[in-house]
C-alpha positions in Angstrom: 20.0 23.3 13.7 21.4 20.8 11.5 18.5 18.8 10.0 18.6 18.3 5.9 15.9 17.0 4.0 15.9 15.5 0.8 13.2 15.3 -1.4 12.6 14.9 -5.2 10.7 16.3 -8.3 8.9 12.4 -7.9 9.7 8.8 -7.1 12.8 7.1 -8.5 14.6 10.1 -9.0 17.6 9.0 -6.8 16.9 10.5 -3.5 18.2 7.7 -1.4 21.4 7.0 -3.3 21.9 11.0 -2.9 21.1 10.5 0.8 23.6 8.2 1.1 26.3 10.1 -0.8 25.5 12.9 1.2 25.9 10.9 4.2 29.1 9.5 3.1 30.7 12.7 1.8 29.7 14.6 5.3 31.5 11.8 7.5 34.4 11.9 5.0 34.6 15.6 6.4 34.5 14.6 9.9 30.8 15.3 10.5 28.9 12.8 12.5 25.7 11.6 10.6 22.2 10.3 11.3 19.7 9.4 8.7 16.2 9.3 9.1 13.4 7.6 7.1 10.1 8.8 8.7 7.7 6.5 6.4 8.8 3.7 4.3 6.6 1.6 1.8 6.7 -1.1 -0.4 9.2 -3.1 1.9 8.0 -6.3 4.5 8.9 -6.3 8.1 12.2 -8.2 7.7 13.3 -7.0 4.1 15.8 -4.8 3.4 14.7 -0.7 3.0 15.9 2.5 2.2 17.9 3.1 5.2 19.6 -0.5 4.9 20.8 0.6 1.6 21.9 3.8 2.8 23.9 2.4 5.7 25.7 -0.1 2.9 26.7 2.6 0.7 27.6 5.2 3.5 28.7 3.1 6.1 26.7 5.1 8.6 25.1 3.0 11.0 22.9 5.7 13.0 19.6 4.9 11.0 16.1 5.4 12.3 13.2 4.6 11.1 9.4 5.2 12.5 6.9 3.0 10.6 6.8 1.1 7.5 4.0 -0.6 5.1 4.4 -3.7 3.1 2.3 -2.2 -0.3 4.5 -0.2 -3.1 1.8 3.0 -2.6 1.9 6.4 -1.3 2.0 6.1 2.4 -1.2 7.1 3.2 -2.7 4.7 0.7 -0.1 1.8 1.9 -1.2 2.3 5.8 -5.0 2.1 5.0 -4.3 -0.9 2.8 -3.1 -2.7 6.1 -5.8 -0.9 8.2 -3.5 1.3 9.9 -2.8 4.7 10.7 0.0 7.2 9.8 1.4 9.5 12.8 0.4 13.0 13.0 2.0 15.9 11.3 3.1 17.1 15.0 4.2 13.6 16.1 6.4 13.2 12.9 7.6 16.9 13.7 8.4 16.4 17.4 10.0 12.8 16.7 12.3 14.4 14.1 13.4 17.5 16.2 14.3 14.7 19.0 17.1 13.5 16.9 18.6 16.9 15.9 21.9 17.6 17.6 24.0 20.5 17.1 27.2 18.3 16.4 25.4 15.9 14.1 24.2 16.1 10.8 20.3 14.7 10.4 19.5 13.8 7.1 15.7 13.3 6.7 14.7 11.5 3.2 10.8 11.7 2.3 9.0 9.4 0.1 8.3 10.1 -3.6 7.6 14.2 -4.4 7.7 17.1 -2.4 3.9 16.9 -1.8 3.6 13.2 -0.8 1.4 13.3 2.5 3.4 11.4 5.0 0.7 12.1 7.9 -2.9 11.1 8.8 -3.5 14.8 8.5 -2.2 15.4 5.1 1.4 17.0 5.4 4.0 16.3 3.5 7.8 16.6 4.0 7.2 20.8 3.0 5.2 20.8 5.9 7.3 19.1 8.4 10.6 21.1 7.1 8.4 24.2 7.4 7.9 23.0 11.1 11.3 22.3 11.7 12.8 25.0 10.0 15.1 22.9 7.7 16.2 23.1 4.1 15.5 20.9 1.5 18.0 19.4 -1.1 15.7 18.5 -4.1 16.6 15.3 -5.9 16.0 15.8 -10.0 16.9 14.1 -13.0 18.4 15.2 -16.4 15.9 13.9 -18.5 13.3 15.7 -20.8 10.7 16.9 -18.7 13.0 17.8 -15.9 12.8 21.4 -16.3 9.5 21.8 -15.6 8.9 19.6 -12.5 12.1 20.8 -10.9 10.7 24.6 -11.3 7.0 23.3 -9.7 9.0 21.9 -6.9 11.2 24.8 -6.4 8.0 27.3 -6.8 6.3 25.2 -4.3 9.2 25.7 -1.6 9.7 29.3 -2.3 5.6 29.8 -1.9 5.7 27.8 1.6 9.2 29.9 2.5 10.9 27.0 3.0 14.8 27.3 1.9 15.8 25.0 -1.1 19.6 23.8 -0.2 20.0 23.3 -4.2 19.6 20.4 -6.5 21.4 17.5 -7.1 20.9 15.0 -10.1 20.2 11.7 -9.1 21.3 9.7 -11.8 24.0 11.1 -14.4 24.8 9.1 -17.5 27.8 7.9 -18.6 26.9 9.3 -22.0 24.9 12.1 -21.5 22.6 13.6 -24.3 22.4 16.6 -26.1 19.2 17.1 -23.8 21.0 16.0 -20.7 23.5 18.8 -21.0 21.0 21.4 -21.7 19.0 20.5 -18.9 22.2 20.5 -16.5 22.8 24.0 -17.7 19.5 25.2 -17.6 17.9 23.7 -14.4 19.6 26.3 -12.1 19.0 29.4 -13.8 15.2 28.2 -14.2 15.1 27.7 -10.8 17.2 29.9 -8.9 18.6 27.0 -7.2 22.1 26.0 -7.1 23.0 22.9 -8.9 25.5 20.9 -6.5 26.6 18.1 -8.1 25.1 14.7 -9.9 25.9 11.4 -9.0 26.8 8.8 -11.7 24.8 6.4 -12.8 24.7 2.7 -11.3 26.7 4.5 -8.2 23.8 2.8 -5.9 25.0 -1.2 -7.4 28.4 -0.2 -6.3 30.1 -1.6 -2.7 30.9 1.2 -0.3 34.4 1.8 -1.2 33.7 2.1 -5.0 30.9 4.3 -4.0 32.9 6.9 -2.0 35.3 6.8 -4.7 32.7 7.6 -7.5 30.8 10.3 -5.6 33.7 12.4 -4.4 34.1 15.9 -6.3 30.6 15.3 -7.9 28.5 16.7 -5.1 29.2 20.3 -3.3 29.1 18.7 0.5 30.7 21.9 1.9 27.6 23.8 0.7 25.2 21.4 1.8 26.6 21.6 5.1 26.4 25.1 5.3 22.7 25.1 4.4 22.1 22.7 7.2 23.6 25.7 9.5 26.4 23.3 10.4 30.0 24.4 10.8 32.8 22.1 10.4 34.8 23.7 12.9 31.7 23.8 15.3 32.0 19.8 15.3 33.2 17.9 18.2 35.1 15.0 17.7 
């Protein structure tokens, strides 16, 4: 199994940029990557969504989106607004599992926080990860409040017996405050999860070449690949 999920402590914490960073860094290590966004909201049919941003930043072209809804709301509400029904838990699990390849890292980006429902039977990324046996990366912030939000998220993961692959700060300020610095130090101690890095603020607005330069050395990609049970020496091609 080489599926790695990406969740967040809330919405707008940098999940998409972190997913792009993981895709770019894994590809740089010679690992084939595909990215799945099971449910996209807040995007019209002809508009670019999260996957298009990931592709533009990382160069990844193996991008899979299952369904999208135009309203920028939680998936269940967005589906109701257009008279649609979300896929069921078993259907999403089967579709994601079908993407898995032993020589490929499949990144699965959730929506909002860990418990946001992605299915018509109230399953979230937590439930999908449990069914798939996939670890989750938790994207968080360095701002005030992050210690509580991040510990809550990692406690829920532990309670569901879903492995936490580690934490990544989705936007690290160019001029960190004492709060940012203290939180960065405290996050792993309070959650018991390793902090695998931080993405410089504004990286998501960079062109692909500059994006890669900005994130090299900022995330411990080797540790995250190991969490996904993907060994580089097992990769073909």
